[in-house]
C-alpha positions in Angstrom: -23.4 -80.7 64.8 -25.6 -83.6 63.1 -23.8 -85.6 60.6 -25.9 -88.0 58.2 -24.2 -91.6 57.3 -25.8 -93.9 54.6 -27.1 -97.0 55.9 -25.1 -100.3 55.7 -26.7 -103.6 56.5 -23.6 -105.3 57.7 -22.6 -102.6 59.8 -25.5 -101.0 61.3 -28.4 -103.5 61.1 -27.9 -105.1 64.4 -28.0 -102.0 66.1 -30.8 -100.4 64.6 -32.8 -103.7 65.6 -31.3 -103.3 69.1 -33.2 -99.6 69.2 -36.5 -101.3 68.0 -36.4 -103.9 70.5 -35.5 -101.5 73.3 -38.7 -99.0 71.9 -40.9 -102.1 72.2 -41.2 -103.1 68.6 -40.1 -106.2 66.8 -38.2 -104.1 63.9 -38.3 -104.9 60.3 -36.5 -107.0 57.5 -33.2 -105.5 56.5 -34.6 -105.8 52.7 -37.1 -103.0 53.5 -34.4 -100.6 54.4 -33.7 -99.5 50.9 -33.2 -97.8 48.9 -32.5 -94.6 51.0 -31.6 -94.8 54.3 -29.6 -92.9 57.0 -28.4 -92.9 60.1 -27.9 -89.3 62.2 -25.0 -89.1 64.3 -24.0 -86.3 66.8 -20.3 -86.2 68.1 -19.7 -89.4 66.4 -22.4 -91.1 68.3 -25.6 -92.8 66.3 -28.6 -91.0 67.5 -31.6 -91.7 65.0 -32.4 -93.6 61.7 -35.0 -93.1 59.0 -35.8 -94.6 55.4 -36.9 -92.9 52.4 -38.9 -94.8 50.0 -40.0 -93.0 46.8 -43.3 -94.0 45.3 -42.8 -93.3 41.7 -45.9 -94.0 40.3 -47.8 -92.0 42.9 -45.1 -89.1 43.1 -45.0 -89.5 46.9 -42.5 -90.1 49.2 -42.7 -92.6 52.4 -40.3 -91.6 55.5 -40.7 -94.9 57.5 -38.7 -97.0 60.4 -37.9 -94.3 62.0 -36.0 -95.1 65.4 -33.6 -93.4 67.9 -30.8 -94.6 70.0 -32.7 -95.2 73.4 -29.5 -94.0 75.0 -29.5 -90.7 73.2 -30.3 -87.4 74.5 -33.6 -86.2 73.5 -32.4 -83.2 72.1 -29.9 -85.1 69.7 -32.6 -87.3 68.8 -34.4 -84.2 67.8 -31.7 -82.5 65.8 -31.1 -85.9 64.3 -34.8 -86.1 62.8 -34.9 -82.5 61.9 -31.8 -83.1 59.8 -32.7 -86.3 58.4 -36.3 -85.2 57.3 -34.7 -81.8 55.8 -32.1 -84.0 53.6 -35.2 -86.0 52.6 -37.3 -83.6 51.8 -34.6 -82.2 49.4 -34.1 -85.4 47.8 -37.8 -85.5 47.1 -37.8 -81.9 45.6 -34.8 -82.7 43.4 -36.6 -85.5 42.2 -39.9 -84.2 41.7 -41.9 -85.8 44.3 -44.7 -83.6 45.4 -45.1 -85.2 48.8 -43.4 -87.1 51.8 -45.9 -89.2 53.9 -45.0 -90.4 57.6 -46.6 -92.4 60.4 -45.7 -92.8 64.0 -47.5 -93.8 67.2 -45.5 -91.2 69.7 -46.8 -87.7 70.1 -43.6 -86.5 70.5 -42.3 -87.3 67.3 -45.7 -86.2 65.6 -45.0 -82.7 67.1 -41.3 -82.8 65.9 -42.6 -83.9 62.5 -45.1 -80.9 62.6 -42.5 -78.2 63.3 -40.5 -79.4 60.2 -43.6 -78.7 58.1 -45.8 -81.8 58.4 -49.4 -81.9 58.8 -51.8 -84.4 60.6 -53.8 -86.1 57.9 -55.2 -89.2 59.8 -55.6 -90.1 63.5 -56.8 -93.1 65.3 -55.3 -95.3 62.5 -54.0 -98.8 63.0 -51.0 -99.7 60.9 -50.2 -103.4 60.3 -47.3 -105.1 59.0 -46.5 -108.7 57.9 -43.0 -109.8 57.5 -42.6 -112.4 54.3 -39.4 -114.5 54.9 
């Protein structure tokens, strides 16, 4: 069974940063991991993480910074992503947001999202980020 726990910077940031690095990415500044951020656990072990950003003026949410524990079993990660995605969808619905956007570079993650009801709307995009210190 998947359990969701709320992200706490002091407890979880170093773990998440190590996951991003293990997947070949630099990670993100902790200030970006707000306002809604959860970790999915299976049998007490963290398996994945995602952030939900409401964009109030646009009526949309962004589900981003999804990362998995590189040591977790693939099916646990898939179940974790599904659980977080459904939880965020319900939060969006309760707060009158009409759409959730997400991006990814992994085809496998895209397929998990599609099984959760997401539709592809772009391909071949380049996303860029700049950390402001």
